[in-house]
C-alpha positions as CSV (number, residue, x, y, z in Angstrom):
1,M,-69.9,-50.7,77.2
2,I,-67.1,-48.5,78.3
3,A,-64.7,-49.9,75.7
4,S,-67.2,-49.3,73.0
5,R,-67.6,-45.7,74.0
6,I,-63.9,-45.1,74.2
7,R,-63.1,-46.6,70.8
8,P,-65.1,-44.1,68.7
9,S,-63.6,-41.1,70.7
10,L,-60.1,-42.4,70.3
11,V,-60.7,-42.9,66.6
12,A,-61.9,-39.3,66.4
13,F,-59.0,-38.0,68.4
14,L,-56.5,-39.8,66.3
15,A,-58.2,-38.4,63.2
16,I,-57.9,-34.9,64.6
17,V,-54.3,-35.4,65.4
18,A,-53.6,-36.8,62.0
19,C,-55.2,-33.7,60.4
20,K,-52.9,-31.4,62.4
21,Q,-49.6,-33.1,61.4
22,E,-47.1,-30.9,59.4
23,P,-46.4,-32.2,56.0
24,P,-42.9,-33.8,55.6
25,P,-40.3,-31.3,54.5
26,Q,-39.9,-30.9,50.7
27,P,-36.6,-30.4,48.9
28,P,-36.0,-26.8,47.8
29,P,-37.2,-26.1,44.3
30,Q,-34.6,-26.5,41.6
31,P,-33.9,-23.4,39.4
32,V,-35.1,-23.9,35.8
33,A,-32.1,-24.0,33.6
34,E,-32.2,-21.3,30.9
35,A,-31.3,-22.2,27.4
36,P,-27.8,-21.0,26.6
37,K,-27.8,-17.8,24.5
38,P,-26.1,-18.2,21.1
39,E,-22.9,-16.4,20.7
40,P,-23.4,-13.3,18.5
41,E,-22.0,-13.7,15.0
42,P,-18.8,-11.7,14.7
43,V,-18.9,-8.8,12.2
44,C,-16.5,-9.9,9.6
45,D,-15.6,-6.8,7.7
46,Y,-11.9,-7.2,7.1
47,L,-9.6,-7.3,4.1
48,V,-6.0,-8.5,3.6
49,L,-4.0,-7.0,0.8
50,V,-0.5,-8.2,-0.1
51,D,1.7,-5.7,-1.9
52,A,4.1,-7.8,-4.0
53,G,6.6,-5.1,-5.1
54,S,9.8,-5.4,-7.1
55,A,12.1,-5.2,-4.1
56,G,10.0,-6.8,-1.4
57,T,6.6,-7.9,-0.2
58,R,4.2,-6.3,2.4
59,A,1.1,-7.8,4.0
60,Y,-1.6,-5.4,5.2
61,A,-4.7,-6.1,7.2
62,Y,-7.5,-3.6,7.2
63,K,-10.9,-3.3,8.9
64,I,-13.7,-1.7,7.0
65,A,-16.5,0.0,8.9
66,R,-19.6,0.9,7.0
67,A,-21.6,3.5,9.0
68,E,-25.3,3.9,8.0
69,G,-25.7,6.8,5.7
70,A,-22.0,7.4,5.2
71,A,-21.0,7.8,1.6
72,T,-17.5,6.2,2.1
73,P,-16.6,3.4,4.5
74,T,-14.0,4.0,7.2
75,L,-10.8,2.1,6.7
76,T,-8.4,1.2,9.5
77,Q,-4.9,-0.2,9.0
78,L,-4.6,-3.0,11.6
79,S,-1.1,-4.3,10.7
80,V,1.7,-4.4,8.2
81,H,4.6,-6.7,7.9
82,K,7.3,-6.7,5.2
83,T,10.1,-8.9,3.9
84,E,12.5,-9.2,1.0
85,P,13.0,-10.0,-1.9
86,G,10.2,-9.4,-4.4
87,I,8.3,-12.5,-5.6
88,A,9.6,-12.1,-9.1
89,S,13.0,-13.3,-7.8
90,F,11.4,-16.8,-7.2
91,K,10.7,-17.5,-10.9
92,A,12.8,-20.6,-10.7
93,E,11.4,-21.7,-7.4
94,P,7.7,-20.6,-7.3
95,A,6.9,-22.5,-4.1
96,K,9.2,-20.1,-2.2
97,A,6.9,-17.2,-3.2
98,G,4.0,-19.0,-1.6
99,Q,6.1,-19.7,1.6
100,Q,7.1,-16.0,1.8
101,V,3.5,-14.8,1.6
102,A,2.2,-17.4,4.1
103,E,5.0,-16.5,6.6
104,L,4.1,-12.8,6.3
105,L,0.5,-13.5,7.1
106,K,1.5,-15.7,10.1
107,Q,3.8,-13.1,11.6
108,E,3.2,-12.2,15.3
109,G,0.8,-9.3,15.3
110,G,0.2,-9.8,11.5
111,A,-3.0,-10.4,9.5
112,L,-4.0,-13.8,11.0
113,A,-3.4,-12.5,14.6
114,T,-5.2,-9.2,14.2
115,I,-8.3,-10.6,12.5
116,P,-10.6,-12.8,14.7
117,A,-10.2,-16.5,13.9
118,A,-13.9,-16.8,13.2
119,C,-13.5,-14.3,10.4
120,H,-10.5,-15.8,8.6
121,A,-12.6,-17.8,6.1
122,K,-14.7,-14.7,5.5
123,T,-11.8,-12.3,4.9
124,P,-11.1,-11.5,1.2
125,T,-7.4,-11.7,0.5
126,A,-5.7,-10.2,-2.5
127,V,-2.1,-10.5,-3.6
128,M,-1.4,-7.6,-6.0
129,A,2.0,-7.4,-7.8
130,T,3.5,-4.4,-9.5
131,G,6.6,-3.5,-11.5
132,G,8.7,-6.5,-10.8
133,M,6.1,-9.0,-12.1
134,R,5.2,-6.7,-15.0
135,L,8.8,-7.0,-16.1
136,L,8.9,-10.8,-15.6
137,E,5.7,-11.2,-17.7
138,G,7.4,-9.3,-20.5
139,E,10.3,-11.8,-20.6
140,S,10.4,-14.9,-22.8
141,G,8.6,-17.6,-20.8
142,G,7.7,-15.0,-18.2
143,E,3.9,-15.5,-18.3
144,A,4.3,-19.2,-17.4
145,A,6.7,-18.3,-14.6
146,A,4.3,-15.7,-13.3
147,K,1.4,-18.2,-13.3
148,A,3.4,-20.7,-11.3
149,I,4.2,-18.1,-8.8
150,Y,0.6,-17.0,-8.4
151,D,-0.6,-20.6,-8.2
152,A,1.8,-21.2,-5.4
153,I,0.7,-18.1,-3.6
154,T,-3.0,-18.9,-4.0
155,A,-2.5,-22.3,-2.5
156,A,-0.5,-20.9,0.4
157,V,-3.1,-18.3,1.2
158,K,-5.8,-20.9,1.2
159,Q,-3.8,-23.1,3.7
160,T,-3.8,-20.2,6.1
161,G,-7.6,-20.3,6.2
162,L,-8.1,-16.9,4.6
163,D,-10.4,-16.4,1.6
164,A,-8.0,-16.2,-1.4
165,R,-9.7,-14.0,-3.9
166,F,-6.9,-12.8,-6.2
167,A,-3.3,-13.2,-7.0
168,G,-2.0,-11.4,-10.0
169,T,-0.4,-8.3,-11.5
170,I,-2.2,-5.0,-11.4
171,S,-1.6,-2.4,-14.2
172,G,0.6,0.6,-13.7
173,Q,-2.4,2.9,-14.1
174,Q,-4.2,1.1,-11.3
175,E,-1.2,1.5,-9.1
176,A,-1.1,5.2,-9.8
177,V,-4.9,5.6,-9.1
178,Y,-4.6,3.7,-5.9
179,S,-1.8,5.9,-4.7
180,W,-3.9,9.0,-5.4
181,L,-6.8,7.4,-3.5
182,T,-4.6,6.7,-0.5
183,V,-3.4,10.3,-0.3
184,N,-6.8,11.9,-0.6
185,Y,-8.7,9.5,1.6
186,A,-6.1,9.8,4.3
187,L,-6.2,13.6,4.1
188,G,-10.0,13.7,4.2
189,K,-10.1,15.3,0.8
190,L,-12.7,13.0,-0.7
191,A,-15.4,14.2,1.6
192,G,-15.6,17.8,0.5
193,E,-15.7,20.0,-2.6
194,G,-12.1,21.4,-2.3
195,P,-9.2,20.4,-4.5
196,T,-7.4,17.1,-4.2
197,D,-3.7,16.4,-3.8
198,G,-1.5,14.6,-6.3
199,A,0.6,11.5,-5.8
200,L,4.2,10.8,-6.8
201,D,5.5,7.3,-6.2
202,L,9.0,6.0,-7.2
203,G,9.9,2.4,-6.7
204,G,12.5,-0.1,-7.9
205,T,11.1,-0.7,-11.4
206,S,8.5,2.0,-12.1
207,A,7.5,5.6,-11.4
208,Q,3.9,6.8,-11.0
209,I,2.2,10.2,-11.1
210,A,-1.5,10.8,-10.5
211,F,-3.6,14.0,-10.0
212,V,-6.9,15.6,-11.1
213,P,-5.9,18.1,-13.8
214,G,-6.9,21.8,-13.5
215,E,-7.6,21.9,-17.2
216,P,-9.0,18.9,-19.1
217,G,-6.5,19.1,-22.0
218,D,-6.2,16.1,-24.3
219,A,-4.4,13.7,-22.0
220,P,-6.6,10.7,-21.1
221,T,-8.1,10.6,-17.6
222,L,-9.8,7.8,-15.7
223,P,-13.1,8.2,-13.9
224,V,-12.8,7.3,-10.2
225,T,-16.1,7.2,-8.3
226,I,-16.0,7.4,-4.6
227,G,-18.4,8.9,-2.0
228,G,-21.0,9.6,-4.7
229,K,-18.6,11.8,-6.6
230,T,-16.6,11.0,-9.8
231,Y,-13.1,12.4,-10.2
232,P,-11.3,12.6,-13.6
233,V,-7.9,11.3,-12.5
234,Y,-4.8,11.5,-14.7
235,A,-2.8,8.4,-13.8
236,Q,0.4,7.3,-15.5
237,S,3.0,4.7,-14.7
238,Y,6.4,4.5,-16.3
239,L,7.7,0.9,-16.3
240,G,11.5,0.9,-16.4
241,Y,11.8,4.3,-14.7
242,G,12.3,2.9,-11.2
243,V,15.7,3.4,-9.7
244,D,16.8,-0.2,-9.6
245,Y,16.0,-0.6,-13.3
246,A,17.3,2.7,-14.5
247,R,20.7,2.6,-12.8
248,P,22.2,-0.2,-14.9
249,H,20.7,1.1,-18.1
250,L,21.8,4.6,-17.5
251,N,25.2,3.9,-15.9
252,Y,26.8,7.2,-16.5
253,D,30.2,7.8,-14.8
254,P,29.2,11.3,-13.4
255,C,26.3,9.7,-11.5
256,F,28.4,7.7,-9.0
257,P,31.1,8.8,-6.4
258,K,34.8,8.5,-7.2
259,G,35.8,5.0,-6.1
260,V,32.6,3.3,-7.2
261,G,33.4,1.7,-10.5
262,K,34.3,4.5,-12.9
263,G,32.4,7.1,-10.9
264,A,33.3,10.7,-11.5
265,G,31.0,12.2,-8.8
266,K,29.7,15.2,-10.8
267,Y,26.1,15.7,-10.0
268,G,25.4,18.5,-12.5
269,A,26.7,16.5,-15.4
270,C,24.8,13.4,-14.2
271,V,21.5,15.4,-14.1
272,A,22.1,16.7,-17.6
273,K,22.5,13.2,-19.0
274,L,19.5,11.8,-17.2
275,E,17.3,14.7,-18.3
276,A,18.2,14.1,-21.9
277,S,17.3,10.4,-21.5
278,L,13.8,11.4,-20.2
279,K,13.1,14.2,-22.6
280,P,10.5,13.4,-25.3
281,A,11.7,13.8,-28.9
282,S,8.1,14.4,-30.0
283,C,4.7,14.9,-28.4
284,P,1.4,13.7,-29.8
285,A,-0.6,15.9,-27.4
286,Q,-0.8,19.5,-26.2
287,R,1.8,18.7,-23.6
288,C,3.8,15.6,-22.6
289,G,5.6,14.4,-19.5
290,L,8.4,11.9,-20.0
291,A,9.5,9.9,-23.0
292,Q,7.8,6.5,-23.3
293,P,10.2,3.9,-21.8
294,G,11.8,1.7,-24.4
295,D,10.4,3.7,-27.3
296,A,13.1,3.9,-30.0
297,K,11.8,7.3,-31.2
298,A,11.4,8.6,-27.6
299,A,7.8,9.6,-28.2
300,G,6.4,11.6,-25.3
301,V,3.6,10.4,-22.9
302,P,0.7,12.9,-22.9
303,Q,0.3,14.6,-19.6
304,P,-1.5,17.7,-18.4
305,A,0.4,20.3,-16.5
306,P,0.3,19.9,-12.7
307,P,-2.5,22.2,-11.5
308,A,-1.4,25.5,-10.0
309,G,-1.5,25.4,-6.2
310,A,-1.9,21.7,-5.9
311,K,0.2,19.7,-3.3
312,F,1.9,16.5,-4.4
313,R,2.8,13.8,-1.9
314,A,6.1,12.1,-2.9
315,F,6.8,8.7,-1.4
316,G,8.8,5.5,-2.0
317,V,12.3,6.3,-3.1
318,Y,11.5,10.0,-3.2
319,N,11.1,9.9,0.6
320,Y,14.1,7.5,1.2
321,V,16.5,9.8,-0.6
322,Q,15.1,13.0,1.1
323,D,15.3,11.3,4.5
324,F,18.9,10.2,3.9
325,F,19.9,13.8,3.2
326,K,18.0,14.9,6.3
327,L,15.8,17.5,4.4
328,A,12.6,18.9,5.8
329,D,9.4,17.3,4.6
330,D,8.5,20.5,2.7
331,A,12.0,21.0,1.2
332,K,12.1,22.2,-2.4
333,P,13.7,20.0,-5.0
334,A,16.5,22.6,-5.2
335,A,17.4,21.7,-1.6
336,L,17.9,18.1,-2.6
337,A,20.0,19.2,-5.6
338,E,22.3,21.3,-3.3
339,A,22.7,18.5,-0.8
340,A,23.7,16.0,-3.5
341,G,25.7,18.3,-5.8
342,G,26.5,21.5,-4.0
343,K,25.6,25.0,-5.4
344,N,27.3,24.4,-8.7
345,G,26.6,20.7,-9.2
346,K,30.2,19.8,-8.6
347,A,30.3,19.4,-4.9
348,G,28.0,18.0,-2.2
349,Y,27.6,14.3,-1.5
350,C,28.3,13.2,-5.1
351,A,31.8,14.8,-5.0
352,L,32.9,13.0,-1.9
353,P,35.5,10.2,-2.3
354,W,34.1,6.7,-1.6
355,K,36.4,6.3,1.4
356,Q,35.1,9.5,3.0
357,I,31.5,8.5,2.3
358,T,31.9,5.1,4.0
359,A,33.7,6.7,7.0
360,Q,31.2,9.5,7.3
361,Y,28.1,7.3,7.0
362,Q,28.9,4.3,9.1
363,G,25.9,2.1,9.8
364,V,24.4,2.7,6.3
365,E,24.7,-0.2,3.9
366,E,27.2,0.4,1.2
367,R,24.8,-0.8,-1.5
368,F,22.7,2.2,-0.7
369,L,25.5,4.7,-0.2
370,Q,26.9,4.1,-3.7
371,N,23.5,4.8,-5.3
372,Y,22.4,8.0,-3.5
373,C,24.1,10.3,-6.0
374,F,22.4,8.7,-9.0
375,D,19.0,8.5,-7.1
376,A,19.0,12.2,-6.2
377,A,19.9,13.1,-9.8
378,W,17.2,10.7,-11.1
379,I,14.6,12.4,-8.9
380,A,15.6,15.8,-10.1
381,A,15.3,14.7,-13.8
382,L,11.9,13.0,-13.1
383,L,10.4,16.0,-11.4
384,K,11.6,18.4,-14.1
385,G,10.1,16.1,-16.7
386,F,6.8,16.0,-14.9
387,G,6.7,19.8,-14.9
388,F,7.9,20.8,-11.4
389,A,10.3,23.7,-11.1
390,A,13.4,23.4,-8.8
391,D,12.0,26.0,-6.5
392,T,8.4,24.7,-6.3
393,D,6.8,24.3,-2.9
394,A,4.3,21.8,-4.3
395,I,6.2,18.7,-3.1
396,A,5.7,17.1,0.3
397,W,8.1,14.2,0.9
398,T,6.6,11.6,3.2
399,D,6.4,8.0,4.3
400,K,3.0,8.4,6.0
401,V,-0.2,10.1,5.0
402,G,-2.5,10.5,8.0
403,E,-2.7,7.1,9.7
404,F,-1.7,5.2,6.6
405,D,1.6,4.1,5.0
406,A,2.3,6.3,2.0
407,S,1.7,3.7,-0.7
408,W,-1.0,2.5,-3.1
409,T,-2.3,-0.3,-0.8
410,A,-4.9,1.6,1.3
411,G,-6.3,3.1,-1.9
412,A,-6.6,-0.4,-3.4
413,A,-8.4,-1.6,-0.2
414,L,-10.8,1.3,-0.4
415,C,-11.5,0.8,-4.1
416,S,-12.1,-2.9,-3.4
417,A,-14.7,-2.0,-0.8
418,T,-16.4,0.6,-3.0
419,G,-16.0,-0.5,-6.6
420,C,-14.4,2.9,-7.3
421,L,-13.2,1.9,-10.8
422,S,-16.6,0.5,-11.9
423,A,-18.6,2.4,-14.4
424,P,-20.7,5.1,-12.6
425,K,-24.4,4.2,-12.3
426,G,-26.4,6.3,-14.7
């Protein structure tokens, strides 16, 4: 009896105890893993432009920022690397032209290094050649040689991973327009209503002039549309009037120092001969600039007068020569004439004997020293032919315009981004 009484109580007690037991410890909750966020797509708004000039090749990388509501994109020059010689020198070995361009793009701090790797395949790359290739294409068999060079360059650019869009020769007029664009974009003159500046570029094989005329005249202009505004730009290139091409064709004794060939070192006499070679014998327009290169009758090239009060930025060989003679950036052409030829055109640098020149200018390559007399006289003849007086204050000699190299390349990049030479939308 007692046992039967105890058993139910014990069972009840054990049940109560069982109900009061703590549950066994549980492992801490594991955090829920979040799905990885996708990496944001890089904004690939870059452009690579290779300037294949007559004397050398330069590779530029640009970033193009397109702000909402802005009429003109913002262009930033990221890098530039250069090398010699020009690609036209590889006409017998076109593969070397491709190697040259690829090596430039791969330079430390160059285009491939400054543009994010994820953007390489999305970056348009253009190789634009100027005077040297224009001359090559004019030779017998030159077109085939040029095609082989451009094919080799295109293949080399593709191998770097960049988007090869163009490899070819641009016209002299395009080169002149792009120089004008570089100057006025860099100076901020495309954003307002004020006057623009002109551009003067002198290279090894060609010379360019570009400006917006003050008076329409009858010389042809090219409509350039940028920032919602169209500018009538006079743009002219003279193939064959670059210094490297002109020197051997106009090898006058007075134009070189005594001791260099048959040099006579007479600046004044040199300028007189060079001016005569550039002066038109006839003009089919109201006004002309220089004689058409290679024209047997020396017919003039129509050109409006440079607008009164306009500033012209002179670069390329213009700046190299001005810099050699240590002239101020705003020096008048007369100052260059005096440095090269003295006050009477019979003294100055040109009159120095060759031995004195090499002793006085140690560290400067002799190939340049022997040409500075001719180059200074050639500049004087060109400027006079374009319509600039010796005492003009319109010329600014420079190798930089704002943050950009003084050349046509930034203008070409800007035009590529905006379609500036396309027909205006009506």
